[in-house]
N, C-alpha and C positions, 0 to 999 in steps of 0.2 A: 537610318539606324538598321543594323543587321541583327536579326534575332536568330539564335540557335537553340535548339532543344537538346538537352544532354541527360542521358541516363547515367547515374552514378552507382556502381556496384563495388563497395569497399572490400567485400570479401572477408578473408580470414587472417588470423595472426596479425602481422604488422600492417596488413592492407589498409585498415581504417586509419591508422596513425599517419601513414605517408599520404594517403588520399586527402586527408584534412589539409595538409600543406599544399597539395596541388590545387585544391579548391580555393585556398587563400590566394594563390597566384592567379587563378581565373578571375577572382574578384578584383585584384589589382589591375589586371588587363582591362576589365570593364571601366574602372575608374580612370585609368590613364588614357584610354582610347576615346571613350565617350560615345562612340558609334557602334559599339558591340554590346550585345546583351545575351546572356545565357539564362535559359530557363531550365532548371535542373529538377530531377526527381530521383530520389534515393530508393534503392532496392536492397534489402538486407538478405541477400541470397548467399549461400555458401554452405560450409560444413555444419554450422549451428542450425541452419534452416533444414539441412538434411537429417540431422539427428532428431528434429522435432516432427518432420513431415515425411521422411523417406525419399525426398527429392532434393536435388541441389538448387532447383528453381521451380516455380509452379509449372504445371503441365502446359499452360499457355504463355510461358515466359518469353519465348521468341516472338510470339504475336504481340506481346506488350512492348517489346523493344524495337520492333521493325520500323516504326515511324519516327524515331529519334534521329537527329542529325549526326550525333556522335555519342560514343559511350566512353566513360572513364572507369577503368577497372583497377582494383587494388592488388589483390593476390588471392590465390586459392590453395587450400590444403590444410589438413590438421591430422594429428596423430590418431584421432578417433575415427577417421574415415579413410579407407584405402585410396591411394593416389589415383588409381585407374577409375575410381568412381568420381572423385572430385573434379578431375580433369575432363573425363569423357562426358560428364553430365552437366557441365557448365561452360567452360571456356571453349572447348573444341566445337560443341554444337553452335555456339555463337559465331566462331570464325567460319565454319563451313556453311551454315545456313545463310549467312549474310554475305557469302562470297567475298570474304576478306582475304583474297588470295595473295595479297602482298603483305609479307611481314617485313617491315623495314626497320633495321637496327643500325644506328650509327656506331662506328668503332672509332672513337676520337679521344685522344689524350688531352684532357682539359688543362689549360694553363693553371699552374698552382699545384699540379700533381706530377709525380714521377712514376714512370713505368718500371715494373720489375725487370724489364729488359734494359740492362745497364747502359747500352750504347745507343739507345733509340730516344729521339726527342719528339716534340709535338708535331713537327713537320713530317716525321716518319710514320706517325700513327694517326691517320685521318682518312678513313675510308668508310664505306657503307656496305652492309651485307643485305641482300634481298633474298628472302627465304620463301619458297612456295609454301602456302599456308592452308591448303584445303584438301590435298590428296597425297600422293606419294606413299611414304612409309607409314604415315599416321592416318590410315584409312580404315574405317570400321568394317573390316572384312577378315574373317577367320573364325577360329573357335577351338574348343578343346573336347576331346572324346576319351572315353575309358578312364575318367578321372579317378585317381586313387588306386589304380591298378598298375602292374608292371608294363601294361601296354598303353599307358596314357600318352596322348599326343596333343601338342599345341601347334597351331598354325596361324600365322599372321600374314596376310597378303598385302603386297605393295601394289598400288594402282596408279599408273601414269597414263593420262589421256592426252591425245594430241591437242585438244582444246585447252586443257589446263596447263600443259607444258608450253604451248605457244604463247599463251597470254602472259605467263610470268617471264619468259625470255624476252618478249617484246617490251615489257615494262623495264627490264634490266638494261636492254640495249638502248632504249630511249633515254634512260637516266644517264647511262655512260656517255651518250652522245652530247648531253647537256653539260657534262662535267669534263673529265680529262680524256675521254674517248679511249678508256682502258677498261676492259671487262674480263674478269677471271671467272671461270665456270668450274664448279666442283662436279666430279664424276667418280665412278669406280667401275668402268666398263671392262676392265681387265679381269674382274672377278664376278660381278653381277651381270649375267650374260643376256638378259632380256630387257629389263627396264632401262639400264644405263646406256647400252648401245642405242636404244630408241631416243633417249635424252640427247646423246651426242649427235645423232643424225639431225635432230631438229635444231640444235645449236648451229651446226654447219649450214643448214638450209636457211635459217633466219638471218645468219650473219651476212648473207648476200644482200640483204636489204639495208645494211648499215655499214657500207664500205669504209667509212671513216673511223670505225671503232676497231681497235686492236683487240682481238679475242684470243684467249688461250684456255684450253681445257687442262685441268689439273686433277690427278687422282687425289681423293679426299685425304689420304694419309700424308701425302707429300704437301698438300695445301695447308694442312694443320701445322706441319713443321715450318713451312714458309711464313705462316702468320707470326711465328716466334723469331725466325732467323732473318727474314727480309720483308717485314710488313710494309716498308716504304714503296714496294713495287705495286701495291694494290690501290685501287680507287673505288671501283664497283665490283662486288663479288656476288654471284648468284648460285644458289644451290637448292636441292630438293628439301622437303620438309625436315627430314632427319639430319641431313648434312648441314643445312642452314642452322638448325637448332644447336648442334654441337659447335659449329664454327663461331657462333655469336657468343656462346658462353666462354669459349677460349678468348675471343676478342675482348670481352668484358674484363677478363682476368689480366690481360696485358695493358689495359688502360686505367686500372684502378679498382676493379671489382664489380660485383653484381649490383651493389648499391648505387652505382653511378649510371648504369646503362638503361636507356629508355627503349620503347618500341611502339610502332604503329601497326595495327592490323587493318589494312586499308582495302576498301572497295573503290578502286579508281573511278569507276563509272558513277559512283554515288547513288546507285539504285538501292543500296542498303546503308545503314550507318557503319562508320568505321570506328574501331575501338583502340584506345591508347592506354598503355600500361607500362610499368617498370618490368624488366625481364626477371627480376629476382622473385623468389618464392615468398611464402608466408612467414618463414623464419620463426616457427613457434618457440624456439629456445630464447628469443629476446622479445617476444610479443608482450606488450603491456609494460615494458620497462622504460619506454619513451626514449630509446637510444637509436632507433632505426634511422638510417640515412634516407632523407626524402628527395635527394637530388634526382634519382631516376624517375620518380613520379612527377616532379616539377618539370624536368626536361621533357617528359612525355606530353605535358601541356604545350611545350614549344613545338613538338611534332604535330600536335593537333592544330595549332595556329598555322603552321605551314600548309597543312591539308585544307584548311578553310580559306586559304589565299592570303594570309597575313604573314608572309615570310619575314618581314621586318620585325614583327613581334617575336617570332620564333628565335630570330638571331639575338634580340635584346635579352630574352630569357637565358640563352646560353652565355651571353656576355656577363650577365648578372651572376650566374653561377660561378663563372671563372673568376670574376672580380673578388668574390668572397673567398674562393680557394687561394688566390694569390695573396690576399691579405693574411690568411692563415690563422686568424684569431678564433674563428668559429669553425670547429670541425667535429663531426660525430666520431665515436670510438673506432669505427672501422677505418677511419682516415687518420688515426693517431691522436685524436682530440678527446674532449670530455663534454662536448655540447650535446644537448638533447635534440630530439627530432624537431620540436617546436622552435628552439633557438636557431637551428640551422635553417629551417624554412623561413623564419622571420628575417634572418640576416639577408637571405637571397631576395626576398620580396622588398625589403627596405632598400637594398642596392638597386633593384629594378626601378624604384621610384626616383632615386638619385640620377641614374643614367638616362632616364627618360626626359629629364629637364632639358628643354631646348630642342627636343626631337618631336617631329610630327608623326604621331602614331595613326 
């Protein structure tokens, strides 16, 4: 029996609604496998907690989380709390303190869905973006002076270290080597004249250790255009924190929307817990209505299973999602249907039980 400890942070808005469906999937995994057990603890941290305490999580929140095997996260953000507070005082400290330097986001057109790109099919849209997750443009360095005066100045510093850049590039090259040996790298060294040439130099240096991987550098603006015009050319894409963030939201848009797309914030060395979450936000406009799409949250459980060494379960979760989408009877409003969050989640979990018959998990 494998035992895993899991911290659950449902967060804000639709976060608790979609997280509930992800937890049901984890329970189904336990039932079907028989040799896996999750011990979970819930933490009601987020914007409501902030409005009561002045903090997004307790002062010792990171100390509380550090010994868990994995973290399951819902969403963060509310109209009552500025975004820079909700993000910088909850999710970014977790990613950075726990060295979750790999943000892994599949860009995959699931069977049963159509892309808004009219001439692209499922074979054309199936790649993964690796986003550096702990430094780069999202680094807590900068400030504001002379606020409220004509001389007001705001400065935000990007920080790229050799150590941080090498480790994300090595992860991306290793993944590309295992897949189709095709790596695309986002840059903007024609305009950002210190950090991006440094990034490019390390790409070229490290590529020598992976002679079988075809590597190509793309300026970020061109790469965004190619995501739309020729996505079939990509298999593994790697970018800095900001570039990876933008590319993956674009990627989600061309495969069905933010309600579909999962992510893993991964510490590959497992010195700290890794965190799994949908890439969508808290969607306060539909919170409490019971219509949020739980696919991204459920698929994030699949990424968690991959991380824990149970890739066959991860694949079965994706197969179950696709089977429900192909059937087409149960869909949430964002996919053109009328199903509730719970109905969508239960359909996927029921399909999982059906597909697992005769398979050794």
